[in-house]
N, C-alpha and C positions, 0 to 999 in steps of 0.2 A: 504493500500500500504506500510506503514512503517513497518507493521508486516512482510509482504513478504520480504522486504529488509533485515530485521533482520534475517530472516530464511536463506537467501542466505549467509549473513555474517557468521552466526553460522556454516553452512555447510562448508564454506571455512576454517574457523578456525579449524574445525574438521579434515580436510585433510591437515593440515600444510600449509595453504595459497597457495595451488596449484591452480592457476587460470591463465587464459590467459590474455594478455593485454586488449583484447576486453571485456572480462568478468569484469575485473577491472574497465574499463571506464564506462561500463553499471552501475555497482554498484555506482561509483562516481557520475554519473549523477543523480541517484536516491536519493543519499544522499542530493545533492544540491536541488533537487526538493522537498524533504521533508522539507528542511530549508525554501524554498520559501513558502510552504504551512503554515508553522508555523509563518511566519512573520506577524506583525501587519497588519490587513486588508487582509490577505491571502485568506480568504474564501469569500470575496466580489465578486459578479459577475457583470461584466460591459457589457453594451450594445455597439453598434458599435461606437457611438459618443464618449463615455467615453474612449473606447479603442483607438480611434484615438488621443484624447487629451493625453492619457497616452504615446503613441508612440512619440508625439511631446515633451512632458515633459522629457521623458527618453533620447531622442536624445540630448537635452540641458544638461541633467545631465551627460551623457557620456562625453560630451565635457568639462564640468567643472572638472570632475574627471581626464580626460586625461591631461588637463593643470596643474592640481594640482600635479599629479604624476610626470610629466616631470619637474616640478619646485621644487620638493621636498617640496611641500606644500606652497611655497611662493605665488603662483597664485591661491590658493584655499581659498576663503574667510572664509569658515566654519572652517578652521584650525587656524584662526587668532582671536585676541581679537576684540570684536564687535566695539570698538571705532576706531580701525584701519581699519576694514573691511566694515564699513557701506556704504561708497561710492561705493565700488566694488559690494556690495550686491545689491544696488539700481539699478545698471546697468545689473544685472543678469536677464535673461529671466525667470529663475526658480522663482526668487523672484517676478517678475511681474505677473506670473501666480498664484502664491500663494496669492498675494494681491487681485486678482480678485475672487478667490474661497471663498464661504461662510465658516466661521470658526466654526459655532455652538456657544458655550459659552466660556467666559473667567471666570474661576472658582477660580483663585487665584490672587487677586489684592487688593491694599490698598488705602485708601481714599486720602492720601496726595501725593502719588507717582505714581498713575496710570495715571492721566491726565498730559498733557504737562506742564512741569515747565516753559517753555518759555512764556506761556500764563500768568502765575502768574508774572513773572519777567517783561514782556514788556507791559502788559495790566492792571492787577490789581494794580500794584504799581503806576498807574496814578490816582487812585481814591482819592478823597478828604478825609481828616482826617487821612491819613496814616502817621505814624511816624516810624523812624528807629533809631537804636542804635547799637553800636559795642559792642558785648558781649565778653565772654571769648575766648581766642585764636583767636581774630579778626573775629569771626563769626557774621554775620549780624542777627539782630533781628528786627521784625516788629510788629506793633500793631496799630489798629485803635482807636483813642481817640477823644472825642469832644473837649477837652482842653489839652494842653501840660502838661504831668505829671511833678510834681516837684521833685519826687524821681528819682535817677539815675537807669538805667537798670542794671548796674553792680556796686555794692557798692565798690568792690575792686579797680576798676579803676576810679570810679566817672563819667563814661560816661553817658551822658544825652540823652533823647529822642529828636529827631529833626524832624521837618516836612519834609517829602520826597519832597514836592513841592519846598521847599526852596533849598534843595540840587540840584534839577533839574534846578532851576532858576539861581543858582550861579555856576554851573559846567562849566568846560572849554568846554565841548561838551556834547550833548545829548547821543552820542554813548558811552561815558565813563561811564555814570550812567547805561545805559542799559546793557553794558558788565559786569559791576561789579555785578549788580543784577543777571544776568543770571548765572554767574560763581558761585555765592553763593548758587544757587538752583539746580545745576546740577553736576552729578558725571563725566560728560564727560571731558576727558583730553587726550592730545596726548601722555602722558607718564604714563599710568595707573600702570605699574609695579614699577615705581619709587615712585609715590605718595602713592599708596595703596600697600605697600610692603608686608603686610600680612593681614589675615582676620580681626584682631583686628583694624588695621589702616583703612581698608576699611569700617568697621562698624562705626568707630569713625566719619569719614567724612559723611557717609550715614545718621547717626542720627542727626548730626549737620545741615545738609541740610534740613532734615525733619522739624527740629525746626524752621529754617528760613522760610520755606514755610508755616508752620502751623500758625504762627502768623498772616499771611494775610488771609489764607483760613478759619481759625476758626471764622472770622467775618461772621455773619449770611448771609449777602447779598453776600459776596464773596464766602461763602460756596456753596450757590445755584449756583452761576455763574460757579464756578470751577467744581462742580459735573456735571452740564449740559455740560460743555466743555469736560469732561471725557467721558460722554455718546456719544457725537458727535464723539470724537476721535476714539472710538472703533467701532461705527456704520459705519463710513466711511471705516473702514477696514473690513467690512462685518462680524462683530461680532453681533449676534442677541440676546444675553442673557449674563447677568453679575451676578456674586456673589461677593459682595464687603465687604471686612473686614474693620472695623473701630473702633477707640478708643471711639468715641461718647462722648468726654468730652471737656470741655473748649471752646465750641462754644458760642460766646458772641454777644451781641448787642452793639450798640454804647453807650447806656446809662450805660453799665457795667453789665447788666443782663447776667447771665450764664444759658444757656439752659440745661435742664435735659437730660439724655440719651434718654428717651422716646420722648422728643421733637425733638431731633436730628433725630431719626428714622422717625418721622413724616415729617421732612424736606425732607429726602431722598424720602419718599413715594410721596410727592407732586410733586417734580421735576420729578421723574420717570413717574408718571401718565401723566404729561404735555408733557413730551418727547414722550411717547407712542402714545398720541393723534396726534402728529405732524408726527410721524414716525411709521406707522402701521406695517411695516416689523420687528420692534423690539419687541421681545417676552416679555422682562421684566427684573426685577432685584430682587434678594433676598439679604438680609443683614445678615452678620455674625458679632456678637459683639466680638471684639478682643482686650481686654486690654493687658497691658504689663505683661510679666511673672516675673517681678521683684517685684510684690506686695507681701505683707505678706499673710499668709493663711487666716487670718481674712478678709483682703481686698478682696482677691479672692472670698471668700464666699459672700461678699456684691455684687461683680460684677456678680456672678452667680445668685443671687436673682434678680438683675436688668435684666439679660438675661431672666429669667423666666417671669418677668413682660412684657418684649417685646414680648415673645412668646404668652402670653395671649392676649395682646392688638393688635398685628399684626400677627395673625396666618398664613396668606397667604403671608406675606412679609418678615418675620423674619425666618432665616434658623437655626442658632445655635450659638455656642460659640467656641472661640479659645483663645490662649495666644500667644503673639508675642514679638519680640525683639531678640537680639543675643542669640542664644541657648547656645553657649559656656559659656556665663556669667550668664545666667538666672537660676532661681530656677527650678529643675526637677519637672515634673508633679507629681511624686509619693509623693512629699512633700505636695501636695494639695489633697491627696486622699480622706479624709473624706468629704471635700466640693464637690469634683467632683462626688463621688459616690452618695451623697445626691441629687445633681442636676440631675444626670442621672436617678435616681429612679423617679423623677418628670417629666420625658419625655424630658429633654433638650438634643438636639443633639450636638455632638462635631465635629469640623473640625480642628484637632490639627496640628500646625507646629511640626514636629518631625524629627530627624535625619538630620537636617541642620548643619552638622558638619563633620570634617575630623577625629575626634577622634573615637577610637574603644575600646570597653570593659569598658566604663565609664558610669557614671550616665547620661551623656549627650546623647549618642546614645541610651541608654536604655529608653529614652523617647518614642522610637518606640514601645517597649514592652507595656508600659502603654497606649499609644494611641490605640493599638489594643485591650487590655484588657478592656479599657473604651469604646470600640465599636465606635471609631471615624468613622464618615461616610466617610471621606477622610483624607489623610495625606499630609500635606504641605511639599514639597521637598523630604523627604525620602532619602536623599543623602547617608546615611549610611546603607541603607537596606541590602546591600550585606554582612554586618557583621552578619546578622541573617538569615541563610538559612531556618530554621524552620518557623520563623516569615513570611518570604517571601511567603512560601506556604500557610500559614494561611490567609494572605492578599489576595492572589489569590482566595482561596476557598470562602472567605467571601465577595468578591467583594468590598474591601476597596480601592477605587481609589487613586493612587499616583499622586499628582500635581507636575509635573516636570517643572522647570523654568530655561532653559539652560543659558540664558544671565545673569539672576540674580546670578546664581551660579558662573559664570565666573567673573562678576564685583566684587562680594563679596568674591572672592578668594577661592572658594571651588574647582574649576577646572580651569586649565590654557587653555587647548586645549579641546574644547567640544567633539572632537573625542574620548577622554578618559573618558567621563562622565559615571559614573556607571549606569545611567539610561538607557543606551543602552540595558542592559540585560532585561529591562522591556518591550521593544518594540517588543512584540511577541503576537501571536494570543491568544485571550481570556484573556490577562492580563489587569486588570483595571488600565489604565494609561491615563492621560490627559496632555496636554501641556498648560502652561499659562505664563504670562509675568511679574507677581509680580509688580515691580516698573517701568513699561515701561516709564513713563513720565520723571523720574529723570535721566535715562540714554539714553533717546532719541530714543527708539525703537517705531515701528509703531504697535499699537494695539497688535495683536497676530502674525502678518506676519513674523517679524524677528525671533521670537522664533521658529515658525514652520519651517522656512528656516533652522535654525541650527539643529533642530530635524531631518528634512528630509535629509539634506546633511551630517551632522557630526555623528548623532546618528543612523540613519536608515541604513547607509551604501550605497554603490553604487547601490544595487538592490532594495531598498525600492522605491516603485513607487506611482502612484496616489491613489492606494487603501490605502496605508499607511496614506496619508493625509486625505482621506475621513473618514477612521476609527477613526482617532484622533478627527475629528469634531463630529462624531456620539457618541463617548465616552463622549465628553464634555456635550452632552445632557443627555445621559443615566445615567451618574454618577453625574448629578447635583442634587440639592435638590428640584427640581420640583416634583409635584405629577404625578401620572400616566397619567391623562388626559392632563396636561400641556406638558409632554414629548411627548405624541402622536401628539399634535398640533405642537410642535416644530419640530419634525421629518418630518412631512408633509411639513411644510414651508421650512425646510432645503432642502428637496429633490426638491422642486419647484425652490428654489434659485440655487441649485447645477446644475439643468438642464439648467437654464438660463445662468449660468456662463460657462458651457461647450459649449453652442452655441456661446457665445461671444468670448471665447478663440479661437474657430475654425475660426470665422470671422477674427480674428486678425492674427493668426499664420498659418492657413492652406488654401493655395490657392486652394486645391483640393475640399474644402467644398463648394465653390461658384458654 
């Protein structure tokens, strides 16, 4: 049909644009129909029930768009910062429908930031043997100790470790301590543009809060509890599969023993298997070893060897390797080329963060080139992909999925209004793209639902419909690191869950279905 449309256009061009208004409108409708066909999910075929849910969903969407247009975006939550829009999003019928729908998998998340930080602040800080200290720039530090350390946590200030229970016992109110701890572990604020004035400042606070959380969660028992809470948090949001990136270092026991990276992977495996036994609808987890990109080449070589050991010992649980941290400040991938090529030759898969930057034509965004040349199975963020038209086509041809994380990109100052997110250009038929939530717990988003809401409302445009949402979920399975049989099982379970969700949505929203 698109070829036919082009021929009509070419003929019109050949005769000096001589066409009637009716002929013009026919051609215009065909252009728009072609765009609909090329939209993400455009080739999915719906049955009667899905079609009815789609009609309901699109009626709600038309209303939100109408209110947004009439208010110049003021009443359009997807045009606002997530911290300001969260309450309005919660009241949205669209968000409520998205929450009900199965999501497939969450493929881009991190060990300390995926789960709810409130659980750490309000529950894990009540455990015995927990000490706190005020570190540099007044950031809180935590650690579990059998005995109070004699050395200060900050030699410059002389601040000492104090038992958290003593703080609670002597505080003017319980709420004061809870609020202090909660603020120290969350990025949420009513004035994000003032506090996080640029990407460097946002990353500064982000990493400080991760440090605050990690002192608690790196304690082995707390590690188990927090990871279990993370699984619950995503499963309640109808996420059936997870791929978790982790540092896998400094997990400790109360006696001071530090677990090896292999022992940390074993922890993940034990908790995952226990969770799957209690929740048979959950497909599983795979782990990605993701140390910092600030290491030396020699240190990265050692980390890669550890990853190869993980691959050998946990062949069905371990997925691959990544390097994380603020890309603008980190070492470019090409500086680790000998080590990465060697590991790749030994069968190690990569899942690189790349292009998480606003810069163009630098060694930073050129990480995307190296990610593709190193055959990265997926690319984390890929925000700068529009800088590389040729690379974009290569990614499409080779099926290297891009993990787009809308709220993360907004909070960490890559994009102010998600309607302007460059990832919009990837939301088209047959392009390998998935939506994920990155650090959902540290900015208070719900599993995948909030990010899918932004993708659907801000990035997909007014005409993206239920097929768009379903295709994103299917993509999250197809571009996961599961093997072929695991993907087949996951797709079957997803379709069963999808049908159940469609029936449930009709019970709630469609009086005609009764």
